[in-house]
N, C-alpha and C positions, 0 to 999 in steps of 0.2 A: 442390805437396806441402808445401814449406816454408812457404808462406803459410797453408795450412790448419793446419799444426802451430802456427804463431804464434797463430792465432785460438783454437786449443784451449788453448794455454798461457794466454792471456789469460782465457779462460773459466774454466779450472781455478783460476787465481789468484783471480778474483772469487768463484767458488763456495766456495773455501776460507775466504775472508774472511767470507762470509755464514754458513757453518757455524760458524765460531769465534764470531762475534757472537751467533748463536743459542744456543750453549752458555753463553756468559757471561750472556746475558739470562735464560736459564732458571734459572741458579744464583741470580741476583738475585731472580727471581720466587719461588723456593723459600724463600729467607730471608725475604722480605717477607710471603709468604702464611703462613708459619709463625707469624710475629708476629701477623698478623691473626687467626689461629685461636685464639690464646691470650689470655684476658682480661687477664692481667698484662703483656702485651706481650712476653713472652719466648718463645723458640723451644724447644719441648720436644724431647728427644732423639728421633731417628727410631727407631720401635719395630721396623721391619722393614727393615733395610739391604739384605737380599737382594732385596726387592721393588723398592727404588730402583735397585739395581745392574742388575737385569733390565730395568727400564724404560729406563734409560740405554743399555743395550746394544741394545735394540730400536730406540730412537730413532736411534742412530748407524748401525745396519744399514739402517734405512729411508732415512736421509739419503744413505748411500753408494749405495743402490739408485736413489734419485732422481737423484743426480749422474750415475751411469753411464747411466741411461735417457735423460736430456737430452743427454748426449754422443752416445749412439747415434743419437738423433733428428737431431742436428746433422750427423751423417755419413750421413744418409739412411736409417737403419734404423728399425724399428718401436720405439716407446717401450714397454718391457715393464712399467714401473712408473709408475703415475699416482696422484696424490692428488686426489680429487674434493672439492669443497666440500660442506657439509651441504645438505640439501634446503632450498630457499628462499633460499640465499645467492647473490645476483646480483652480488657485487662484482667477480668475475673472469670474467663471462660474455662480455665483449667479445673479439673475435678478437685484438686487440692483445696480450693476455696470453699468447698461444700462438705468435704469429708470430716473436717473438725468443726464442732459447734462454735469454738472460739473464732476461727477464721471466717466461718459462715456469718457469724454475727458482725465481726469487724468490717467486712467488705459491704454488707448490707447497711450497717449503720453509717458508713462513709457515704454511700449513695443517698441515704436520707439526709445527711448533713449537706450534701451538695445541692439536693433539691431545695432544702430550706434556704440555703444561701442565695440561690437564684431567685426564689420568691421574695426574699428579704430585700434584695436589690430593688425590686419593683415598688416597694413601699417606702424606701428611704428617699427623701426629697433631693432632687438634683437641680442645679442652677438652670440647666437647659438640656436639650436633647443630646448634645455631645457629652455633657457631664454624665448623663444616664448611660450612654454607650461606654464611656470610660469605666464606670463602675461595673458594668456587665463584663467587660474585658478583664478587669482586675480580679473580679470574683472567679472567673473561669481559671485564670492563671493560678490563683491561690488554691482553689479546689484541686486542680490537676497536680500541683506540686505536693499537696498533702495526702495524695492517694496512698493507701497502705501497700500497694504493689511497689512503691518506690523505696521501701525501707526493708532492710534485712529482717528485723525483728517481727514485722507484720506481714511478710510475704512467705506463705507456705511453700511456694515453688522453689524459692531460694533454699529453704531448710531441707526440703526433700532432696534436691540436687546435691547439696553439700554433703549430706549423709551418703548418698549413692556413690559419689566420686571420692569419698573419704577426704574431703576438703580441697580437692584439686580445682573445683569450680571457683572456690574463693580465691585461691592463688592466681588462677587465670584472670579473674575479674580485677584483682589488684594490679596485675601486669597490664591489662587493658587500660585501666585508669591512669597508670603512670605514662604509658605511651600517648594517651590522649592529652595529658597535661603537657607533655613535650610539644605536641602539635598545636595546643591551644584551642582545641575544639573536640567535640564528640564525633567519633567515627560512626557514620551511618551506612557505609558500604565498604566492601573490600576494594580498596583503591589500587591494590597491586595488579588487579586483573585488567585494568583499562589503561590505554595510552592514546592520547589525542593524535589523530593522523594515522594510527595503526589499526585500531578496531572500533574507534568512534571518530566522527568527522572525517569520513573517508571518501566522500563524493569527489571525483577527480576534477581538478582545475588548477589554476595558478594565480599567484599574487601578481597583479599587473601595475599596481601603483601603491605608494605608501607615503605617509607623512607622520608627524609626531603623534597623532591620535588614532590613526586607523590604517589598516591595509585594505585595499580593494581586491577582492577575489573575483575572477571570472571563471565560471565552471565550464568544463568541456561538454560539447553537445552529445546527446544520446539518441537523437532522431535524425533521419535523413534530411529533413527540412526544418527550419526554424522560422518563427515570425520575424519580420523585419524590425519590429519594435522590441527592444530588450526590456528586461525586468530588473530593477534595482531593489534590493532588500536591505532594510535598515533595522537590525535587531536591537534589543535593549543594550545599553552600556552598563547596566547595573549587574549583569551577569553575562556569560559568554554565549556566542552565537550558536554553538553546536547543539543546543537543545533542539534546533531545527534540523540537525544532521547527526543524530545519534547512531543509528544503524540503517543499513540500506532499506530494510522493510518498514521503518517508521520515520524515514527522513522526508521532511517537507521540502527541503531543498532539492533532493533527488526527484521528488514528484514534480516540482516546478520545471526542472530540466526535461523530464520525461514528457511533459505536455508540449514540448516544442518551443520553449522559451530560452533565449540567451540570458542566463542569469548572472548578475553581478551582486556581490554582497559586501557590505561594510563589516569588517572584523575590527572591533574596537580594541585599542590597547588597554592592558591592565595597568592603570597609572601607578607609577612609582614616585619617589620624592621629586624627581626632575620634572614631573608634570603637575606638581602641587599648586602651580600658579594658574592653571587652566580654568576658564570660565565657560558659561553657557554659550556665549557668542562664538567662542573657539570651537565648541562642539558642532555648532551649525555650519560654520565656515569650512572647517577642516573635515567635517563628516559628510552629510548629504549634499551640501552645496559643491564641495570639491568633487565628490563621487559623480554627481550628475553631469558636471562639466566634462569629466574624463570619459564617462560613458557616451555622452553625445559626440565627443571628438573621435573616440575609437570606432563607433558604429556608424558615424556620419548620418545621424537622425536628429531631427529637431526636438522630438518629444519621446520620452520613455515612459513605461509603466513603473510605478513605484509602490512598495509595500513596506509598512512599518509595524513592528510588533512591540506592544507595551510602551515603555518610555521611548523606545525607538520610533514609535508612531508619533509621539508628542514632538520629538526632535525633528522628525521628517516634516511634519505639518508646519511647524514653526519655520523651518527653513524654506518651505514653499511659500509661506506668507512673506518672508523677506524677499525672495526672488520676485514675487508678484509685485511688491512695492518698487522693485528696481526695474520693472518692465519686462521681466523674463517670465516665460510660461513653459518650463521644460518638461512638464509631466502631463501625459494624456489621460491617465487614470490613476487613482489612489486607492490602495487597500490598507485598512487599519485593523489590526488584530488586537483585541482586548486593550484598547488605548483610551486614555483620558484626555479630553480637551476641555471639558467642563469639570472642575474639581469641587463641585458643590457637595458631593457625597463621595468620600474617598475610602469608605469602609474603615476597617480597624487600623490600617496604617496611619490614617490621618488623626487618630484619637489623641496622640501625644505630640503632635506637631502644633505648638502654640507659640505665641509671641516671645515668651520668656525663653523657651528652648531654642528657637531659631536665632534669637539675638545672642544667646550664649555661644552658639556655634559660629555665628558671624564674627564674634569677638576673638575666637580662638583659631579657627581654620578658614574663616571667610576671606582673609587676605592672602592665604597661602598655607598649604598643608594638605593632608589627606584625611578623608573619612574612611577609616579602615574597613576592609572587607569583613573582618570578624564582627563589627558592629552591625553591618547590613545583614549578614547571615543570621546572627542571633535574632534580629528583628523579625525576619521572615520565618524562622524556625518556630518562634513562640506564637506566631499566628495559628500554628497547628502543633501545639506543644506535646500533646499525647502521641502524635505520630512521629514527630521529628526530634523530640527531646527525650521525654520520659520513657518511651518505648526502648530507646537505646541505652539509657541509664540502667534500666532493669536488665536488658539482655547482655550488654557489654560488661557491666560492673558487678551486678548481683549474681548473674548466672554464668559469667565468664565465657560467653559465647562470642564468636567472631561474626560480624555482620555479613550478610550474603552480598554477592556481587550484583549490582543493579546499575545500569548505565545512567538512568535518570538521576539517581541519588549521587552518583559520582559527579555529574554535572552540578548538582545542588551544592556539593562540597567545594567545587572549584570556583570560589567567589572572587569578586573583583573589588578593588579600591575605587573610590571616587575622589577627584580633586575637590578640595574644600570650597573654593569659590563657586564651582559648578553646583555642588550639592546645596550650598546655602542659597544661591539664586533660585534654584529649582524649588526648594522647600518654601521659600518666601513667596515667590511669584505664582507658583502653581497651587501647592497645598494650602498655604496660609491665606493668601489674598485672592486666589482664583482670577488672575488678571488676563489670562490668555483669551477667555471667552468674550472680553469686552473690546469691541472694535477700536483700534487706535490707542489703546491704553499702554500696551507694551511696546517699548522700543528695543528691537533686537538687531544687532549688527548695523546699527545706525538707521534703521527703518522702523516706522510704526506699522504694526501688522493688523490686518483685518481678515480673519478667517473666512468671512462671508464673500470675499473676493475670489476665493478658490472655487472655480466653477467646473472643474473636471468631474467625470463620473466617479463615484466613491462606493466601495464595498466595505461595509462595517461589520466586523464579527465581534460579538461578545459571547461570554459563556455563562450559563445560568447559575453555576455554583461558585463563581469567581469571588474569592475573599480579598483580592488585591484591587481589582477593577470591577466594582459592582456593575452588573449589566445595565441597570437602569441609568447609571451615570454615563456609561459608554453610549447609550441610546441618545443622550443629550447632544451628541455631536451632530445628529440630524438637524438640530436647530441652529447650528453654527456654520456649517459648510454650505457653499452656494450651489454646488452641482447636484445632479440627480443621484439619489442615494438608495442603495440596496442594503437593508439591515438584516442580518442573519444572527440568530441566537443558537449557539451550540450547547449541547449537554455537557455536564461535568464542570471542571474547574479551570483555573488560569492556565495551567500547563496541559493537563490531560484533555481538556476541551479543544485546545488548538492542535496538539500533536495527536491526532486521531486518524490514522492511516486509512485511506479509502479502500485499500486491499483487504482490510480486516472487517469492514462493514459493521463496525460497532457503533453503539450509541445512536443519537439522532440529532436533528437540528430543526429549528422553526423558521419559517419564512412568511412574510406578509409584505406585499408591495406598498401598502399604505402606511407611510411614516408620518402622517399628519396627526395621528392620534398620540396621546401620551403613552408612556412605556407600558403600563398595565393594559390600556386599551389595545395597543398593538399586539400584546401577547394573547389576549383573550380571543382575538380574531385570527391569530396566526395558525398556519398549517404545519403540523409536525411531519417530518420526513425521516425515514429510517436511514441509518448510515452516516457517512462522514460529510461534513460541509466542504471538504476539499473538492469534490466533484462539482458541487454547485458553483464554487468560486472559479474553477477551471472553465466551466461553461460560460460564466460571466466575462472572464478575461479574454477568451479566445477571439471574439470579434474585434477586440481592441489591440490585438497583437500584430496587426499588419499582414501584408501578403507574405506567403512562405517563400523562402529562398534557401540556398545551400548554406550550411553552417560554416563558421570559421573557427579555427583553433584559438585558444586564449592568447591575447596580446596582439601587438602589431609592431611595425617598424619603430614607432616612437615609444610605445608602452610595452617594452619587452618583458616577458615573464621574469620575475625576480626570484621566485622560489615556488615549489609546488604548494597547492592547498593542503592543509588549512592555514599555512603560514606560521611564522614564529610568534606573532603578537598573541594569538590565542593560547599559546603554550606557556606564556608567562604566568607564574603563580604569585598570588598575594603572599606577602611575608608578614 
């Protein structure tokens, strides 16, 4: 009995320390978040002290209930109060977190702290909606970073594995950490398994044109007949095109070719110091504008079909606006995948793009230099910190594990730099000032652009769980473009929602021909269809592809193949 009492006293002492630490941490969080929500850095007075008091009382009551519940469990009684993780949170799924009353308490107390922090954010005054969203984002980052699973002393899985391996897991973790320090980033996949052009980005074709910023790939035909009108694909320049061509069974590029299209693709260069002077206009002129002219000349057609993905869609649409102002009309149809043209709501990426930050970058890299790939990768990774950061901190460094081979994560690690002038222009004119949506406001390549003058048929795809391009924002393109628009909403997120192979028949998508309603009204009346949006898009594009004819090999007498696809530009790594 005395021994049990001693154990209880030790546990009570530890629990008291954890509770006090949690209270102190929450007060620091409140001060910090209040400053984050105020543009001038000051903490505005709490407008509803009763709400804060009620929240604190609820928090303390829940902590006491948890404390008592874990004590009862230690004495063999049923735990009456439990704190469950949110759906999809696997950090505390291992049995070790519940086998010891200390770790059982630690992880549940952390979950209570996280819940309290989220509720606290909602009662702290913010200057505006963006300030509120910034506080939510920071609260999530802080809570994720402070998880007990991230630290050796509070992670029972680390302790158990270290004992089982007689310390080898600790040695392996330190070695993994040293290797990642040398690389300058966290390893999230086994990069030794993949090689671009060998087992990813393998769709057959050839580079038929190149300039300082891009290579133009023409893919080899896979069907006995192809449409007369070719398809030009403009992927994002913020990462590499082979997300659209990972493996044969999930390659969107291969699917396009299989549908009887002669497919051309812009493969952007990974900018090095020599391209540090390049701006937005250069990307338009040397990217889609140059590619369109080459494709027209090679195929001897006046109009092609064009597709843009993410910022590639923004670049492509801007280029078409420039060409329209010049009296050119080279595109018969336009497909935009998870693309922003109206930047009113840019999701979490836009939370920290403000006048001060953009001006600072303009003063440093705006006139020349690079926005490093590492900065971009860190930004995107911390949008999903538990999945793309802390999960690998725990696995690689605490447990000494080697990440599994996964093609999508290899692509995610293969980041690209951006030229400073390009990046600064893009952040200011799109994210900060939202100028593209205003007819005639932006002068690009010497022309004032009005997106309403683009009157070709348009296929717009957004994805419902996209954290980079919110689907409601993508829907706003229906108000800007002048042609007949088909808007389709895919399931899942920015990448998984787009790369959803038709052959696997997974997920679903929503369609509604009426785009006159607002986004929520459109969705309320939309029809859900099982499977991939790929088949819907292929059916939409087929009548626009022209009469079938015999296919031709990549290149011609003037544009001779330079090298096999995927080309050397996509193989360049950021340093």
